[in-house]
Backbone bond lengths (Angstrom), bond angles and torsions (degrees), N, CA, C in turn:
res aa  C-N    CA-C-N  psi(-1)  N-CA   C-N-CA  omega(-1)  CA-C   N-CA-C  phi
1 M - - - 1.470 - - 1.531 111.71 -
2 E 1.345 115.72 -38.86 1.454 119.09 179.04 1.535 111.07 -65.53
3 A 1.357 115.85 -38.42 1.467 119.34 177.57 1.524 110.83 -63.19
4 Q 1.336 116.12 -40.97 1.458 120.27 178.09 1.524 110.84 -63.63
5 A 1.318 115.98 -40.70 1.464 120.10 179.85 1.532 110.70 -63.90
6 R 1.348 115.73 -41.05 1.473 119.20 178.50 1.528 110.66 -64.42
7 T 1.328 116.07 -40.13 1.466 120.12 179.28 1.522 110.85 -62.88
8 L 1.324 116.33 -43.27 1.465 119.74 179.34 1.524 111.08 -65.08
9 R 1.329 116.88 -38.30 1.471 119.63 177.05 1.528 110.33 -63.88
10 S 1.334 116.46 -38.98 1.466 120.12 176.56 1.524 110.98 -62.55
11 G 1.345 115.57 -41.14 1.456 119.70 178.60 1.518 112.24 -62.84
12 V 1.320 116.31 -43.98 1.466 120.22 178.95 1.529 110.14 -63.75
13 A 1.331 116.51 -43.02 1.466 120.21 -178.71 1.526 111.76 -62.80
14 V 1.342 116.90 -44.13 1.463 118.57 -178.28 1.522 110.81 -69.72
15 E 1.328 118.05 -30.74 1.462 119.66 176.45 1.525 110.74 -67.04
16 W 1.335 116.93 -42.49 1.464 119.18 177.61 1.527 110.73 -62.47
17 F 1.338 116.48 -43.49 1.464 119.69 178.20 1.522 110.20 -62.22
18 S 1.329 116.63 -42.95 1.461 121.29 -179.83 1.523 111.18 -61.01
19 I 1.330 116.58 -43.93 1.469 120.51 179.47 1.525 110.40 -61.74
20 A 1.340 116.44 -43.47 1.469 119.79 179.79 1.527 110.97 -63.88
21 W 1.340 116.30 -42.96 1.456 119.81 179.72 1.526 111.30 -64.72
22 M 1.325 116.21 -41.41 1.455 119.76 179.91 1.526 111.77 -66.22
23 A 1.325 116.80 -32.01 1.465 119.46 176.54 1.525 110.27 -63.67
24 V 1.336 116.09 -41.82 1.466 120.32 176.44 1.529 110.13 -63.73
25 E 1.336 116.30 -46.29 1.464 120.46 179.09 1.529 111.40 -57.88
26 A 1.329 116.28 -42.73 1.465 119.84 -177.89 1.527 110.84 -64.82
27 L 1.330 117.01 -46.71 1.462 120.09 -178.61 1.531 111.25 -63.29
28 V 1.320 116.27 -48.05 1.468 120.06 -178.87 1.527 110.58 -68.39
29 G 1.352 115.85 -42.25 1.459 119.70 -178.17 1.513 112.96 -62.86
30 F 1.346 117.54 -46.31 1.461 119.95 -179.89 1.525 111.05 -67.69
31 G 1.338 116.15 -38.33 1.461 118.50 178.14 1.517 111.66 -63.45
32 A 1.341 116.44 -44.71 1.464 120.21 178.37 1.520 111.14 -66.56
33 A 1.335 117.28 -36.59 1.460 120.74 179.95 1.525 111.55 -63.85
34 L 1.335 116.62 -41.10 1.466 120.03 178.72 1.525 110.74 -65.74
35 G 1.345 115.65 -41.51 1.450 118.77 -179.18 1.513 113.35 -68.46
36 A 1.330 116.58 -35.09 1.465 120.71 -175.79 1.519 113.37 -100.40
37 R 1.329 117.84 -5.81 1.465 122.64 -175.52 1.529 110.42 54.21
38 S 1.333 114.56 48.31 1.462 120.72 -174.06 1.522 110.84 -106.41
39 I 1.337 116.95 121.25 1.459 121.76 176.31 1.526 110.42 -65.70
40 A 1.329 116.72 -42.17 1.465 119.97 -177.81 1.524 111.45 -63.88
41 L 1.327 116.97 -41.62 1.464 119.67 177.54 1.519 111.34 -66.18
42 G 1.328 116.52 -38.05 1.467 119.38 176.00 1.516 111.70 -63.00
43 A 1.333 116.11 -39.18 1.462 120.53 177.11 1.523 110.61 -63.79
44 F 1.312 115.96 -39.14 1.466 120.48 179.49 1.525 110.40 -63.28
45 G 1.333 116.37 -43.03 1.461 119.91 177.15 1.517 112.16 -64.85
46 A 1.343 116.63 -40.32 1.465 120.35 178.92 1.527 111.23 -64.54
47 D 1.332 116.19 -39.44 1.461 119.95 176.65 1.521 110.91 -59.79
48 S 1.319 117.02 -38.61 1.461 120.36 179.80 1.527 110.91 -63.55
49 I 1.331 116.83 -38.78 1.464 120.18 177.58 1.525 110.57 -62.42
50 L 1.339 116.51 -45.46 1.453 119.97 179.86 1.524 111.25 -65.49
51 E 1.326 117.21 -34.55 1.461 119.46 177.92 1.524 111.62 -69.85
52 I 1.320 117.37 -29.86 1.461 119.98 172.89 1.528 109.57 -63.49
53 A 1.342 115.77 -44.78 1.465 119.71 177.99 1.521 111.14 -60.65
54 A 1.346 116.21 -42.23 1.464 119.93 177.83 1.524 110.98 -62.87
55 G 1.332 116.41 -39.94 1.452 120.09 179.23 1.521 112.29 -62.77
56 V 1.318 116.38 -40.02 1.468 120.17 177.80 1.529 110.65 -63.31
57 I 1.338 116.30 -41.57 1.461 120.70 178.00 1.525 110.75 -61.77
58 L 1.330 116.48 -43.14 1.466 120.47 -179.65 1.514 112.01 -68.96
59 L 1.319 117.76 -34.35 1.464 119.59 175.81 1.523 110.48 -60.77
60 R 1.320 115.92 -41.61 1.466 119.38 178.74 1.515 110.79 -62.77
61 R 1.336 116.31 -42.36 1.460 120.23 179.92 1.540 111.26 -64.93
62 L 1.332 117.25 -44.37 1.465 120.75 -179.82 1.529 111.58 -67.36
63 R 1.316 116.43 -40.83 1.467 120.01 178.29 1.524 111.21 -62.58
64 A 1.332 115.88 -36.49 1.467 119.37 179.20 1.523 110.60 -63.09
65 E 1.338 116.96 -41.73 1.464 119.38 178.10 1.522 111.22 -69.20
66 Q 1.321 116.99 -37.35 1.461 119.32 176.45 1.524 111.33 -60.40
67 A 1.325 115.98 -35.87 1.462 120.91 -178.64 1.528 112.40 -80.31
68 G 1.338 117.56 -4.61 1.451 120.78 179.60 1.506 114.54 73.45
69 L 1.346 116.90 27.23 1.458 120.13 -178.85 1.521 110.92 -74.79
70 D 1.323 116.55 157.50 1.456 121.78 176.87 1.529 110.20 -82.79
71 G 1.335 115.87 165.75 1.460 121.23 174.45 1.515 114.19 75.65
72 I 1.339 117.25 26.61 1.462 120.19 -178.33 1.526 111.09 -64.16
73 A 1.336 117.65 -40.24 1.465 120.37 -177.83 1.531 111.07 -61.57
74 A 1.329 116.81 -43.66 1.463 120.50 179.08 1.524 110.90 -66.35
75 L 1.324 116.52 -41.18 1.458 120.63 177.46 1.521 110.63 -62.35
76 D 1.320 116.71 -38.98 1.450 121.50 179.67 1.527 111.09 -64.00
77 R 1.330 116.42 -43.51 1.474 119.64 179.32 1.521 111.23 -63.72
78 R 1.321 116.79 -42.78 1.466 119.59 179.03 1.525 111.24 -63.63
79 A 1.319 116.13 -42.20 1.466 119.65 179.67 1.527 110.95 -62.70
80 A 1.342 117.37 -40.71 1.460 120.85 179.11 1.531 110.89 -61.34
81 R 1.334 116.28 -43.04 1.465 118.97 179.97 1.523 111.44 -65.10
82 V 1.326 116.70 -41.59 1.464 119.64 -179.64 1.526 110.43 -62.13
83 V 1.320 117.09 -43.94 1.460 120.40 178.03 1.531 109.94 -60.05
84 G 1.327 117.19 -42.54 1.460 120.69 178.58 1.517 112.31 -61.74
85 Y 1.330 117.24 -43.11 1.464 120.44 179.80 1.535 111.05 -66.38
86 L 1.322 117.25 -35.07 1.463 119.99 176.13 1.529 110.76 -61.54
87 L 1.325 116.34 -41.73 1.460 120.52 178.79 1.533 111.33 -65.36
88 L 1.328 117.21 -41.17 1.461 120.01 179.67 1.526 111.34 -66.56
89 A 1.327 116.93 -36.83 1.466 120.40 176.38 1.518 110.80 -63.19
90 L 1.316 116.28 -41.21 1.465 120.10 177.57 1.526 110.59 -62.67
91 A 1.345 117.00 -43.42 1.460 120.42 -179.81 1.526 111.14 -58.37
92 A 1.323 116.81 -42.34 1.464 120.26 -179.84 1.526 111.38 -64.90
93 L 1.324 117.51 -43.22 1.464 121.10 -179.06 1.531 111.11 -64.47
94 V 1.318 115.94 -42.97 1.465 119.49 -179.32 1.523 110.68 -66.04
95 A 1.334 117.15 -40.90 1.463 120.52 179.69 1.526 110.98 -60.86
96 L 1.323 117.37 -42.76 1.464 120.79 179.16 1.523 111.05 -64.03
97 G 1.339 116.10 -43.43 1.458 119.35 179.94 1.515 112.56 -65.44
98 A 1.338 116.67 -40.49 1.456 120.16 179.46 1.523 111.12 -67.01
99 A 1.331 116.83 -41.31 1.465 120.04 178.53 1.527 110.83 -62.02
100 R 1.320 116.26 -41.13 1.471 120.09 178.55 1.529 110.44 -62.68
101 A 1.353 116.41 -42.61 1.461 119.62 -179.53 1.529 111.46 -63.65
102 L 1.338 117.28 -39.54 1.466 120.37 179.45 1.523 111.52 -67.45
103 L 1.331 116.46 -40.28 1.457 120.21 -177.46 1.528 112.14 -70.96
104 T 1.325 116.59 -34.66 1.457 120.31 -177.53 1.525 113.02 -95.18
105 A 1.346 117.06 -2.42 1.472 122.09 -178.50 1.519 111.50 54.78
106 A 1.343 115.67 42.65 1.461 119.93 177.91 1.522 109.77 -63.04
107 E 1.336 116.23 139.73 1.463 120.60 -174.92 1.521 110.58 -110.48
108 P 1.342 118.66 104.89 1.459 120.49 176.99 1.523 111.05 -75.08
109 A 1.332 115.96 152.29 1.456 120.64 175.91 1.527 109.74 -90.02
110 T 1.346 115.54 161.51 1.462 119.63 174.73 1.522 109.55 -65.04
111 S 1.328 117.20 140.38 1.458 121.25 -176.21 1.523 110.88 -131.41
112 P 1.346 117.93 93.40 1.461 119.57 174.65 1.520 112.57 -59.92
113 V 1.336 116.50 -34.80 1.466 119.98 177.81 1.523 110.36 -63.97
114 G 1.332 116.50 -42.06 1.458 120.16 178.19 1.513 112.22 -63.16
115 L 1.325 116.12 -41.11 1.462 119.61 177.08 1.525 110.79 -62.20
116 G 1.326 116.97 -43.30 1.460 120.63 178.89 1.513 111.88 -63.69
117 L 1.335 116.50 -39.08 1.460 120.53 178.59 1.523 110.96 -63.16
118 A 1.316 116.76 -42.69 1.464 120.16 179.88 1.524 111.11 -63.54
119 V 1.316 116.78 -42.17 1.472 120.57 178.93 1.525 110.37 -63.84
120 A 1.337 116.83 -44.51 1.461 120.41 -179.96 1.527 111.25 -62.41
121 S 1.331 116.34 -40.85 1.461 119.69 179.42 1.520 111.65 -64.62
122 L 1.323 116.40 -40.15 1.472 119.88 177.95 1.527 111.31 -63.53
123 A 1.328 117.08 -27.55 1.462 120.52 178.41 1.525 112.14 -79.01
124 V 1.325 117.59 -35.45 1.471 121.94 -172.70 1.526 112.89 -90.32
125 M 1.343 117.23 -40.62 1.453 120.59 -170.79 1.536 114.59 -61.21
126 P 1.336 120.46 -37.76 1.465 118.31 179.46 1.532 113.23 -57.11
127 W 1.321 117.33 -39.08 1.476 119.93 177.48 1.519 111.20 -65.24
128 I 1.330 116.70 -44.39 1.467 120.27 179.54 1.522 110.40 -60.65
129 V 1.335 116.41 -46.94 1.466 121.11 -179.01 1.525 110.91 -61.89
130 A 1.340 116.90 -46.63 1.464 120.45 -178.22 1.522 111.33 -61.10
131 T 1.328 116.91 -40.42 1.458 120.40 -179.79 1.522 111.12 -66.96
132 K 1.327 116.89 -44.02 1.464 120.14 179.22 1.525 111.14 -64.01
133 R 1.325 116.91 -40.64 1.467 119.67 178.28 1.525 111.05 -62.32
134 R 1.318 116.41 -42.08 1.464 119.87 -179.31 1.522 111.11 -62.82
135 V 1.317 115.94 -45.40 1.466 119.68 178.79 1.524 110.57 -65.50
136 A 1.346 116.72 -41.25 1.472 120.74 -179.80 1.518 111.39 -59.50
137 R 1.338 117.14 -41.25 1.461 120.24 178.71 1.534 110.74 -64.26
138 R 1.306 115.89 -42.96 1.464 119.55 -173.79 1.525 113.13 -70.80
139 I 1.333 116.84 -31.53 1.467 118.56 -179.79 1.520 111.62 -106.16
140 D 1.345 116.95 4.28 1.467 122.62 177.99 1.526 110.92 55.37
141 S 1.330 115.58 56.04 1.464 121.21 -175.88 1.523 111.17 -110.50
142 R 1.321 116.57 110.23 1.459 121.48 174.99 1.522 110.42 -64.32
143 A 1.341 116.56 -37.20 1.462 120.06 -178.33 1.522 111.41 -64.82
144 L 1.311 117.22 -43.61 1.454 119.90 179.32 1.527 110.70 -69.01
145 A 1.337 117.10 -32.56 1.461 120.24 174.25 1.528 110.34 -63.12
146 A 1.334 116.53 -41.92 1.466 120.12 177.20 1.518 110.60 -64.88
147 D 1.331 116.42 -37.83 1.452 120.05 177.80 1.523 110.35 -65.18
148 A 1.327 117.11 -38.64 1.463 119.79 174.45 1.521 110.67 -62.50
149 A 1.337 116.46 -36.50 1.465 120.07 176.81 1.522 110.82 -62.74
150 C 1.342 116.77 -33.75 1.469 119.73 173.88 1.525 109.93 -58.92
151 G 1.336 115.01 -41.59 1.455 118.99 178.71 1.514 112.34 -65.53
152 V 1.330 116.20 -37.49 1.470 120.11 176.00 1.526 109.56 -62.40
153 A 1.341 116.42 -44.68 1.462 120.40 177.78 1.523 110.66 -60.73
154 C 1.328 116.95 -38.87 1.458 120.80 179.13 1.530 110.29 -63.27
155 A 1.332 116.38 -42.09 1.464 119.72 178.56 1.532 110.80 -64.74
156 Y 1.341 116.71 -42.20 1.461 120.10 175.95 1.530 110.46 -59.73
157 M 1.328 114.54 -43.25 1.458 119.78 179.74 1.519 111.09 -61.42
158 A 1.334 116.81 -42.24 1.460 120.43 179.92 1.527 110.55 -62.09
159 G 1.340 116.74 -43.33 1.448 120.18 178.63 1.515 112.37 -64.22
160 T 1.340 115.86 -44.64 1.463 120.40 178.92 1.521 111.00 -64.59
161 L 1.333 115.51 -41.80 1.458 120.70 177.92 1.523 110.91 -61.19
162 L 1.320 116.14 -43.80 1.462 120.74 -179.32 1.530 110.96 -60.93
163 I 1.329 116.19 -43.90 1.467 120.21 179.15 1.534 110.88 -63.78
164 G 1.345 115.67 -44.99 1.459 119.36 -178.41 1.521 112.45 -63.78
165 L 1.339 117.00 -45.33 1.457 120.32 -179.45 1.530 110.92 -67.30
166 A 1.344 116.33 -37.55 1.463 119.93 179.66 1.527 110.99 -65.26
167 L 1.331 116.70 -42.19 1.469 120.10 178.22 1.525 111.07 -64.51
168 R 1.329 115.00 -39.58 1.473 118.68 178.78 1.528 110.58 -64.15
169 A 1.341 116.45 -42.97 1.468 119.86 -177.96 1.523 111.90 -71.35
170 A 1.331 117.53 -40.08 1.466 120.74 -173.26 1.519 113.00 -82.85
171 L 1.331 116.57 -39.55 1.464 120.26 -171.46 1.525 114.17 -115.47
172 G 1.350 116.37 -8.97 1.459 119.08 179.11 1.518 114.56 72.22
173 W 1.310 117.55 22.99 1.466 120.66 -179.44 1.526 109.51 -75.19
174 L 1.339 117.21 108.89 1.460 121.38 -176.65 1.524 112.27 -65.40
175 W 1.326 116.06 -28.61 1.464 119.24 -175.85 1.524 112.36 -83.75
176 A 1.341 117.97 -8.04 1.465 119.94 -174.40 1.525 112.14 -63.10
177 D 1.339 116.86 -39.01 1.474 119.50 -177.21 1.525 112.34 -66.19
178 P 1.358 120.19 -53.47 1.467 118.57 178.58 1.521 113.32 -64.99
179 V 1.346 117.76 -33.28 1.461 119.33 177.14 1.524 110.11 -66.63
180 A 1.326 117.02 -38.62 1.464 120.37 174.73 1.529 110.27 -61.24
181 A 1.337 116.40 -39.76 1.458 119.89 177.84 1.529 111.05 -62.62
182 L 1.349 117.08 -39.16 1.467 119.63 177.54 1.527 110.90 -66.47
183 G 1.324 117.25 -34.12 1.457 119.77 173.49 1.510 111.71 -62.29
184 I 1.317 116.15 -37.20 1.456 121.12 175.82 1.527 110.71 -61.91
185 V 1.337 116.39 -40.03 1.467 120.76 -179.50 1.520 111.13 -56.49
186 Y 1.314 116.62 -43.15 1.466 120.20 -179.13 1.523 110.92 -58.34
187 F 1.323 116.42 -50.12 1.458 120.07 -177.41 1.529 111.36 -63.97
188 V 1.331 116.39 -43.83 1.464 120.01 -176.76 1.522 110.61 -67.10
189 A 1.344 117.17 -45.21 1.464 120.18 -179.19 1.523 111.12 -63.37
190 R 1.326 117.20 -40.15 1.463 120.15 179.54 1.524 111.47 -61.88
191 E 1.330 116.36 -46.23 1.462 119.13 -179.85 1.524 110.91 -67.36
192 G 1.340 117.00 -35.85 1.461 119.85 178.37 1.516 112.37 -64.10
193 L 1.336 117.08 -44.50 1.463 120.74 178.74 1.520 111.33 -63.41
194 E 1.331 116.95 -39.76 1.463 120.00 179.26 1.522 110.93 -63.83
195 A 1.335 116.06 -39.28 1.468 119.43 179.63 1.529 111.27 -67.39
196 V 1.344 116.97 -43.43 1.466 120.60 -179.18 1.522 111.22 -65.42
197 R 1.344 116.32 -39.78 1.468 120.52 -177.98 1.526 112.43 -82.32
198 G 1.327 116.53 -9.98 1.461 118.35 -178.69 1.497 113.05 88.23
199 G 1.361 118.11 14.09 1.455 120.51 -179.60 1.498 113.76 -86.83
200 G 1.351 117.27 -9.24 1.445 119.81 -175.10 1.511 113.49 -63.28
201 E 1.338 117.11 -30.06 1.460 117.96 -177.73 1.504 112.55 -67.87
202 D 1.345 117.94 -24.86 1.453 119.84 178.54 1.522 110.75 -69.23
203 D 1.336 115.59 -38.89 1.454 119.42 -178.69 1.517 111.96 -78.72
204 C 1.307 116.60 -35.24 1.453 119.39 -170.69 1.505 113.63 -100.30
205 C 1.288 117.30 -22.34 1.456 118.94 -175.19 1.501 113.19 -117.02
206 G 1.339 117.22 -6.38 1.452 118.93 -176.26 1.509 112.23 -74.12
């Protein structure tokens, strides 16, 4: 019982840290997106907002188990589905924005802040994901596994964003930013479908 309690405390702590980090990502990402007129950076900021929402949902689920409430399994399934739907909503929004940018030939500016944000996220997210996966395995939580998948999607997004912004800065490729955003759509939609269907636990907890 003490081991379970420690695991739940670890889960709550990493969710709070994740929410705080995502708040920073959202503020910096949206600010950089406005300055650079970047669809990919805007998508990154939007993902951070959705991950904050997912974190709040997971905190409720973890707190319920800490309190010894009944119906944890049902609550866990509902939380996993909600996280999945949040990811799918993000994928749709990013796809529309990227398509608009390609059709209108919108020209984003170089964003050193955006590049720095992507690098910082690539440094932080692996720890967050690993911790959530470990806790998810120990408490057998599909919802926390789906939340870890959100973190995996965020890391993919950071890598894709970094490549897109770097190509735009180095080579002047106007299409690199919206194409990078479409690459983000693939990762986000895949993780969202896995969470909704219940496949996220295989990737995150196996």
